[in-house]
Structure formats: C-alpha cells, structure tokens
C-alpha angles and dihedrals in degrees: 000000000000114000107175145346129228111192116215116217132183122253131185098200121026094202092053093046092046092050093049096050097039101038102029104031100030100240122145133211113279093206137032089218116092108216118198111249093000134091130189121190136170143192124183105320096340127097127185128189126202130198125202115254105166094178094053113136103213090208088063098042114112098175110144138177128185114207118201107214146182121220092016093175091061091048091049093048091048091054092048090052089052088050092239106166114247117216108267090236094037114070118143109286143139111260126213089250092065101261129120103220148170132178141212135190116223121217091277095047095256106156113234114193121186119199142178127186115248 
C-alpha cells in the first residue's frame, strides 16, 4: 500500500533553494539533520526533497510538481504580497479541466503548479 510521495527535484545551490522555499514559500525543514547535497522540506502534508546537481542547466530542467490546495486565492495573494514572481504564463485562472491554478518557477526552473478544484 502506498502512503505518501515525496518528489525529488534538482537544485544547483542548496542555500539558494533553502532560502526560496523557507522564506518565500513558507516551507520548513523536514529534518534537523543537514545532509550534504540534499535538502528535505515540508509544509502542511507535503514534503519535497532536493538533490544537488551543480551542473544543472535551468533552461533544460523539466522538474515539475503539482500541489493540490485549499483556499488557493489566499495562497496566491500571500505570494503576491511577498513579491514572489508568478510564472509569466501562470497567473491565477480557471483552467478548462476544472481547476483554478497558478504556477511559479523556483530558482532552478522547477515548475510549481498550485491547483484547487472549482
């Protein structure tokens, strides 16, 4: 039986990734142990892991995560207030597939899409 999933995404610089997710997106560390070249963060019921990939070319990174949310408008507004850049093609909108969504790109070009059923 599957119980959860923890996506693993590439990162070039652990300090930059940590700062973005903790200070911009409101995640916290998932472990007190600091692993070299590896980062684990969490928020609510979601956990993400990152592995160091110093030679990553962000233009060729296709890492993606889709977050199911509640109260997406409050999340979106909070990010706008923190001046977190929204993906140019990803402002909050209702999609044809019945989801209200918006998207961000993290410092390594991992696409983060947030969605709520309408």
